[in-house]
C-alpha positions as CSV (number, residue, x, y, z in Angstrom):
1,M,0.0,0.0,0.0
2,K,1.3,3.4,-1.0
3,K,2.3,5.6,2.0
4,L,0.2,8.8,2.4
5,P,2.4,11.9,1.7
6,L,3.2,14.2,4.6
7,H,1.3,17.2,3.2
8,F,-1.9,15.1,3.0
9,K,-1.4,14.0,6.6
10,I,-0.9,17.7,7.7
11,L,-4.0,18.7,5.8
12,I,-6.0,15.9,7.5
13,G,-4.7,17.2,10.9
14,L,-5.8,20.8,9.9
15,I,-9.3,19.7,9.0
16,L,-9.7,17.5,12.1
17,G,-8.4,20.3,14.3
18,V,-11.1,22.7,13.1
19,I,-13.8,20.1,13.3
20,W,-12.8,19.2,16.8
21,A,-12.8,22.9,17.8
22,F,-16.3,23.5,16.5
23,L,-17.5,20.3,18.1
24,S,-15.9,21.2,21.5
25,S,-17.5,24.7,21.4
26,S,-20.9,23.1,20.7
27,M,-20.6,20.5,23.5
28,G,-19.0,22.9,26.0
29,W,-15.6,21.2,25.9
30,N,-13.6,24.4,25.2
31,E,-11.9,24.4,28.6
32,F,-10.8,20.8,28.0
33,T,-9.5,21.6,24.5
34,I,-7.5,24.7,25.8
35,N,-6.1,22.9,28.8
36,W,-5.3,19.5,27.4
37,I,-5.0,19.7,23.6
38,D,-3.8,23.2,22.8
39,P,-0.5,22.8,24.8
40,F,0.7,20.2,22.3
41,G,0.4,22.9,19.6
42,T,2.5,25.3,21.7
43,I,5.1,22.5,22.1
44,F,5.2,22.0,18.3
45,I,5.9,25.7,17.6
46,R,8.6,25.7,20.3
47,L,10.3,22.6,18.8
48,L,10.4,24.2,15.4
49,K,11.6,27.6,16.7
50,F,14.5,26.1,18.8
51,I,15.6,24.1,15.7
52,A,15.2,27.1,13.4
53,V,17.9,29.4,14.7
54,P,20.8,26.9,15.0
55,L,19.8,25.4,11.6
56,V,20.0,28.9,10.0
57,L,23.3,29.5,11.7
58,F,25.0,26.3,10.7
59,S,23.4,26.1,7.2
60,I,24.6,29.6,6.3
61,I,28.1,29.0,7.6
62,S,28.3,25.7,5.8
63,G,26.9,27.3,2.6
64,V,29.2,30.3,2.6
65,A,32.2,28.2,3.5
66,G,31.5,26.1,0.5
67,L,31.9,29.1,-1.8
68,S,35.4,29.2,-3.3
69,D,34.7,32.7,-4.7
70,V,33.7,35.2,-2.1
71,S,32.6,37.7,-4.8
72,R,29.8,35.3,-5.6
73,L,28.3,35.9,-2.2
74,G,27.9,39.6,-3.0
75,R,26.2,38.7,-6.3
76,L,23.8,36.3,-4.5
77,G,23.1,38.9,-1.9
78,G,22.3,41.6,-4.4
79,K,20.0,39.4,-6.5
80,T,18.2,38.2,-3.3
81,L,17.5,41.6,-1.9
82,L,16.3,42.9,-5.3
83,A,14.1,39.9,-5.9
84,Y,12.5,40.2,-2.4
85,M,11.9,43.9,-2.8
86,I,10.2,43.4,-6.2
87,T,7.9,40.7,-5.0
88,T,7.0,42.7,-2.0
89,V,6.0,45.8,-4.1
90,M,4.0,43.5,-6.4
91,A,2.1,42.0,-3.5
92,V,1.3,45.4,-2.0
93,T,0.1,46.6,-5.5
94,V,-2.2,43.5,-5.7
95,G,-3.6,44.5,-2.3
96,L,-4.2,48.1,-3.3
97,T,-5.9,47.0,-6.5
98,M,-8.2,44.6,-4.6
99,V,-9.2,47.1,-1.9
100,N,-9.8,49.9,-4.4
101,V,-11.9,47.8,-6.7
102,F,-14.1,46.1,-4.1
103,K,-14.2,48.8,-1.5
104,P,-14.9,46.5,1.5
105,G,-15.2,49.4,4.0
106,S,-18.2,50.8,2.1
107,Y,-20.4,47.9,3.0
108,M,-21.0,49.0,6.6
109,D,-24.1,50.8,7.6
110,E,-24.0,54.5,6.4
111,E,-24.9,55.9,9.8
112,Q,-22.1,53.9,11.5
113,R,-19.6,55.2,8.9
114,I,-20.6,58.8,9.6
115,K,-20.0,58.2,13.3
116,N,-16.6,56.7,12.4
117,R,-15.7,59.8,10.4
118,L,-16.8,62.1,13.2
119,S,-14.7,60.2,15.7
120,Y,-11.7,60.5,13.3
121,E,-12.1,64.3,13.1
122,I,-12.4,64.4,16.9
123,W,-9.2,62.4,17.2
124,L,-7.4,64.8,14.8
125,Q,-8.4,67.7,17.0
126,D,-7.5,66.0,20.2
127,N,-4.0,65.4,18.9
128,D,-3.6,69.0,17.7
129,M,-3.6,68.0,14.0
130,G,-6.6,70.2,13.0
131,L,-9.3,68.9,10.6
132,S,-8.7,66.6,7.7
133,Q,-8.6,68.0,4.2
134,D,-12.4,68.1,3.8
135,G,-13.2,68.0,7.5
136,Q,-14.8,71.4,7.8
137,S,-17.4,70.8,5.1
138,F,-18.1,67.4,6.5
139,L,-18.7,68.7,10.0
140,S,-20.8,71.7,8.9
141,D,-23.4,69.4,7.3
142,P,-26.5,69.4,9.7
143,Q,-27.3,65.7,9.2
144,Y,-24.0,64.8,10.9
145,E,-24.7,66.7,14.1
146,K,-27.0,64.0,15.6
147,Y,-24.2,61.4,15.4
148,L,-21.6,63.7,17.1
149,S,-22.3,62.7,20.7
150,A,-22.2,59.0,19.8
151,A,-18.9,59.5,18.0
152,Q,-17.4,61.3,20.9
153,K,-18.0,58.4,23.2
154,G,-15.9,56.1,21.0
155,R,-15.5,52.4,21.2
156,E,-14.7,50.9,24.6
157,L,-11.8,48.4,24.5
158,T,-11.4,45.6,26.9
159,D,-8.5,45.8,29.3
160,E,-6.7,43.1,27.4
161,E,-7.2,44.8,24.0
162,R,-6.1,48.2,25.5
163,Q,-2.9,46.7,26.9
164,E,-2.1,44.9,23.6
165,L,-2.8,48.1,21.7
166,E,-0.5,50.1,24.0
167,D,2.3,47.6,23.7
168,K,2.1,47.5,19.9
169,M,1.9,51.3,19.6
170,S,5.0,51.6,21.8
171,S,6.9,49.2,19.6
172,A,5.7,51.0,16.5
173,E,6.7,54.4,17.9
174,A,10.2,53.2,18.7
175,Q,10.6,51.7,15.2
176,K,9.2,54.9,13.6
177,S,11.5,57.3,15.5
178,A,14.6,55.3,14.8
179,S,17.2,56.6,12.3
180,P,16.9,55.6,8.6
181,L,19.9,53.3,9.0
182,Q,18.7,51.8,12.3
183,F,17.8,48.5,10.6
184,V,21.5,48.2,9.4
185,V,22.7,48.9,12.9
186,D,20.3,46.3,14.3
187,M,21.8,43.7,12.0
188,V,25.1,43.7,13.8
189,P,25.0,41.7,17.1
190,E,26.4,43.0,20.4
191,N,26.4,39.5,21.9
192,I,25.9,36.6,19.5
193,I,24.9,34.2,22.3
194,F,22.0,36.5,23.2
195,S,21.1,36.9,19.5
196,I,21.0,33.1,19.0
197,S,18.7,32.8,22.0
198,N,16.1,35.3,20.6
199,N,14.1,34.4,17.5
200,Q,13.4,38.1,16.8
201,L,17.1,38.7,16.2
202,M,17.4,36.4,13.2
203,L,19.1,39.1,11.1
204,Q,21.9,39.3,13.6
205,V,22.4,35.5,13.4
206,I,22.5,35.8,9.6
207,F,25.0,38.6,9.7
208,F,27.3,36.6,12.1
209,A,26.9,33.4,10.0
210,I,27.9,35.1,6.8
211,F,30.8,36.9,8.4
212,F,32.0,33.7,10.0
213,G,31.6,31.8,6.7
214,I,33.6,34.4,4.8
215,C,36.4,34.2,7.4
216,I,36.5,30.4,7.0
217,V,37.1,30.9,3.3
218,L,39.9,33.4,3.8
219,I,42.0,31.2,6.2
220,P,44.2,28.3,5.0
221,K,42.3,25.2,4.1
222,D,44.2,23.0,6.5
223,K,43.0,25.1,9.4
224,S,39.4,25.5,8.2
225,E,38.7,21.9,7.4
226,P,38.1,20.6,11.0
227,V,35.7,23.6,11.7
228,V,33.8,23.0,8.4
229,G,33.5,19.3,9.2
230,F,32.2,20.0,12.7
231,I,29.6,22.6,11.5
232,Q,28.4,20.3,8.7
233,G,28.0,17.5,11.3
234,L,25.9,19.8,13.6
235,N,23.8,20.9,10.6
236,S,23.0,17.2,9.8
237,I,21.9,16.7,13.4
238,F,19.5,19.6,13.3
239,L,18.1,18.4,10.0
240,K,17.5,15.0,11.6
241,M,15.6,16.8,14.4
242,V,13.4,18.4,11.8
243,E,12.7,15.0,10.2
244,L,11.7,13.5,13.6
245,V,9.5,16.4,14.6
246,M,7.7,16.3,11.2
247,K,6.8,12.7,11.7
248,A,4.4,13.9,14.5
249,A,3.4,17.0,12.6
250,P,-0.2,15.9,11.8
251,F,-1.0,15.4,15.5
252,F,0.7,18.7,16.5
253,V,-1.2,20.6,13.8
254,F,-4.5,19.1,14.9
255,A,-3.8,20.3,18.5
256,L,-2.6,23.7,17.3
257,L,-5.8,24.4,15.1
258,A,-8.1,23.0,17.8
259,G,-6.7,25.4,20.3
260,I,-6.7,28.5,18.0
261,V,-10.4,28.1,17.1
262,A,-11.4,27.2,20.6
263,K,-9.9,30.4,21.9
264,M,-11.6,32.6,19.3
265,A,-15.1,32.2,20.8
266,D,-17.2,30.0,23.1
267,T,-19.7,28.9,20.5
268,P,-19.6,28.1,16.7
269,G,-22.0,31.0,16.2
270,E,-19.6,33.5,17.8
271,V,-16.8,32.3,15.6
272,I,-18.9,32.8,12.5
273,E,-20.1,36.2,13.7
274,L,-16.5,37.4,14.1
275,F,-16.0,36.7,10.4
276,L,-19.4,38.1,9.3
277,G,-18.8,41.4,11.1
278,L,-15.6,42.0,9.1
279,G,-16.6,39.8,6.2
280,S,-16.0,42.2,3.3
281,Y,-12.5,43.0,4.7
282,A,-11.7,39.3,5.2
283,L,-12.9,38.3,1.8
284,T,-11.0,41.1,0.0
285,L,-7.8,40.2,1.9
286,I,-8.2,36.5,1.3
287,G,-8.8,37.1,-2.4
288,G,-5.6,39.1,-2.7
289,L,-3.5,36.6,-0.8
290,L,-4.9,33.7,-2.8
291,F,-4.2,35.6,-6.0
292,V,-0.6,36.1,-5.1
293,V,-0.1,32.4,-4.1
294,F,-2.0,30.7,-7.0
295,V,-1.5,33.2,-9.8
296,L,1.3,35.7,-9.3
297,Y,4.0,33.4,-8.0
298,P,3.3,30.5,-10.5
299,L,3.2,33.0,-13.3
300,I,6.6,34.4,-12.3
301,L,8.1,30.9,-12.1
302,K,6.5,29.9,-15.4
303,I,8.3,32.8,-17.1
304,F,11.7,31.9,-15.7
305,V,11.4,28.2,-15.1
306,P,9.1,27.0,-17.9
307,K,9.6,23.2,-17.2
308,L,8.1,23.6,-13.7
309,T,4.4,22.7,-14.0
310,Y,1.7,24.2,-11.8
311,K,0.9,20.9,-10.2
312,E,4.5,20.1,-9.4
313,L,5.0,23.5,-7.8
314,F,2.3,23.0,-5.2
315,K,3.1,19.4,-4.7
316,N,6.7,20.4,-3.9
317,L,5.9,23.2,-1.6
318,S,2.7,22.0,0.1
319,P,4.3,20.6,3.3
320,A,5.8,24.0,4.1
321,Q,2.6,25.8,3.1
322,F,0.4,23.7,5.3
323,L,2.8,24.1,8.2
324,A,3.0,27.9,7.6
325,F,-0.8,28.0,7.8
326,S,-0.9,26.1,11.1
327,T,2.0,27.9,12.9
328,S,1.6,31.5,11.5
329,S,5.4,31.8,11.8
330,S,7.9,32.0,8.9
331,A,10.7,31.3,11.4
332,A,9.1,28.1,12.7
333,T,8.4,26.9,9.2
334,L,11.9,27.6,7.9
335,P,13.4,24.2,8.5
336,V,10.6,22.5,6.5
337,T,10.8,25.2,3.8
338,M,14.5,24.5,3.3
339,E,13.8,20.8,3.1
340,C,11.0,21.3,0.4
341,V,13.1,23.7,-1.7
342,E,16.2,21.5,-1.6
343,D,14.7,18.1,-2.0
344,N,11.6,18.8,-4.1
345,M,12.5,22.0,-6.1
346,G,16.2,21.0,-6.7
347,V,17.7,24.2,-5.3
348,P,21.3,23.6,-4.1
349,K,22.0,23.9,-0.4
350,T,24.5,26.7,-1.0
351,I,21.7,28.9,-2.3
352,S,18.8,27.8,-0.1
353,S,20.8,28.1,3.1
354,F,21.5,31.7,2.2
355,V,18.3,33.0,0.5
356,L,15.6,31.4,2.7
357,P,16.8,32.6,6.1
358,I,17.1,36.1,4.8
359,G,13.6,35.7,3.3
360,A,12.1,34.5,6.6
361,T,13.4,37.7,8.2
362,I,12.9,40.5,5.6
363,N,10.5,39.1,2.9
364,M,6.9,39.6,4.1
365,D,4.8,39.7,0.9
366,G,1.6,38.5,2.6
367,T,2.1,40.8,5.5
368,S,2.8,43.8,3.3
369,L,-0.3,43.1,1.1
370,H,-2.3,42.9,4.4
371,Q,-1.1,46.4,5.3
372,A,-2.4,47.9,2.1
373,V,-5.8,46.2,2.3
374,A,-6.3,46.8,6.1
375,V,-5.3,50.5,6.1
376,I,-7.5,51.5,3.1
377,F,-10.3,49.3,4.5
378,M,-10.2,51.2,7.8
379,A,-10.0,54.5,5.9
380,Q,-13.1,53.5,4.0
381,L,-14.9,52.6,7.2
382,H,-14.2,56.2,8.4
383,M,-15.3,57.8,5.1
384,V,-11.7,59.0,4.5
385,D,-10.6,59.1,0.9
386,L,-6.9,58.5,0.5
387,T,-5.2,60.2,-2.5
388,I,-3.0,58.4,-5.0
389,G,0.0,60.0,-3.3
390,Q,-1.0,58.7,0.1
391,Q,-1.5,55.2,-1.3
392,L,2.0,55.3,-2.8
393,I,3.2,56.2,0.7
394,I,1.5,53.1,1.9
395,V,3.3,51.0,-0.7
396,L,6.7,52.5,0.2
397,T,6.1,52.3,4.0
398,A,4.7,48.8,4.0
399,S,7.6,47.6,1.8
400,L,10.3,49.2,4.0
401,A,8.6,48.3,7.3
402,S,8.7,44.6,6.3
403,I,12.5,44.7,6.5
404,G,13.5,43.2,9.8
405,A,9.9,42.6,11.0
406,A,9.9,39.7,13.4
407,A,9.0,36.4,11.7
408,V,6.5,35.6,14.4
409,P,2.7,35.6,14.7
410,S,1.0,39.0,14.4
411,A,4.2,41.1,13.9
412,G,2.2,42.7,11.0
413,L,0.0,44.6,13.5
414,I,3.1,46.6,14.6
415,M,3.9,47.3,11.0
416,M,0.3,48.4,10.4
417,I,0.5,51.1,13.1
418,I,3.5,52.6,11.4
419,V,1.7,52.6,8.0
420,L,-1.4,54.2,9.6
421,Q,0.7,56.9,11.1
422,S,2.5,57.5,7.8
423,V,-0.8,58.7,6.1
424,G,-2.2,60.6,9.2
425,L,-4.7,58.0,10.3
426,N,-5.4,56.9,13.9
427,P,-3.1,54.0,14.9
428,A,-5.7,52.8,17.4
429,W,-7.8,51.6,14.5
430,V,-5.8,48.4,14.5
431,A,-8.2,47.3,17.3
432,I,-10.9,47.0,14.7
433,I,-9.3,44.0,13.1
434,F,-8.0,42.4,16.3
435,P,-10.8,39.7,16.5
436,I,-10.0,38.0,13.2
437,D,-6.3,38.8,12.8
438,R,-5.0,35.4,13.9
439,P,-6.8,33.3,11.3
440,L,-5.9,35.8,8.5
441,D,-2.3,35.8,9.8
442,M,-2.2,32.1,9.1
443,L,-2.9,32.7,5.4
444,R,-0.5,35.7,5.2
445,T,2.3,33.4,6.5
446,V,1.6,30.9,3.6
447,V,2.2,33.8,1.2
448,N,5.4,34.8,3.0
449,V,6.8,31.2,2.9
450,T,5.7,30.7,-0.8
451,G,7.4,33.9,-1.7
452,D,10.6,32.9,-0.1
453,A,10.6,29.5,-1.9
454,T,9.8,31.3,-5.2
455,V,12.7,33.7,-4.9
456,S,15.2,31.0,-3.9
457,T,14.1,29.0,-7.0
458,L,14.6,32.0,-9.2
459,I,18.1,32.7,-7.7
460,A,19.1,29.1,-8.3
461,K,17.9,29.4,-11.9
462,S,19.8,32.6,-12.5
463,E,22.9,31.0,-11.2
464,G,22.4,28.0,-13.6
465,E,22.1,25.6,-10.6
466,L,18.5,24.5,-10.8
467,N,19.4,21.2,-12.4
468,K,16.0,19.5,-11.9
469,Y,14.2,22.0,-14.2
470,S,17.0,23.1,-16.5
């Protein structure tokens, strides 16, 4: 009997996890699910994360040390950064197109939108920013006066939402006030041991690994060989860890999804209501993300790698995509992404070990697309028309803000605060999309991981090393 492929097993785990969560909420078993099933999902993410950093470290060192020509490293780096920036801008453009065509924010009740607009004008005045461009004519219309008192009251946040919002706004303010070259400064570690112990400092680990690998190449071979052999041995051990963890992945994914859905609401009806309340936004965002995964990336690959068929592409990448969906973390998925790209796509280790870790840190196509859709959706909710110039600012800010963004769940909310502020909108609006951010974050991560795999394949093809599809 033919063995069931891993991606099918993970898909079954995903489906069973969601079914169990809806069943447990119907039967009143949510407490049992959260206490006794969800912890296994947390264990799964922790296992992948503790493997990810040392795997990145040793893979990059091993890959760079294997380059006889150091100048090739500079060529690879330039191609990689350019490709990632181009795909990010393309993804944001898709998001802008979707949200301007379908206008999801205009589907809300007209009276509620007027209240939202009035609350925005009040926020501008409270922050000494004056009225918006057409604010005076908006407020002088008599029909809006009856909504003014309701708008002044604003939306009451829960204590948990308020604390989360304050934390994210503090992080965004620190990132916004930093110097233009701060992300370059942040790439250089002060203490490599500390950097290795923190998943959010992946760029520092990458910098150290590249620098270490270059130095290995530059010293005499008789002195470097023992070090290279030791590092390659460690790398093989961590790859074996990935293999063993992935054997239990279907069960872990079941536990992870069951816990996520169980935490969203106490009844199936509440889960559905969360999506219906922001349905137009969710559908627009999902449509944009699916377009990038199933149309944009395959089209790019078909142009440059014509022998790679559509079916083969998704068969090759599906284990990483399903895992990205269940973990919502590019960093946690990285070990599996590397395995899929090397074993299934035929990308050599010297390229995948360099391109993919960088992508997991700075290439956030799905997250950047999300910024465009969410920011303009919230502007539409508040009857604020953003100009073409402001939308171009969103493209630029979302693309640049993705550099160095933590490859962890919901890091995009911090980026969104920066984008909102860049066009003069209220950063507190991120609270509007809090309820359904996590499930949408899962799909955004699939886009991020697929984008990383696409770029690594293109780089290998440009170097003449994609032997499987040459």
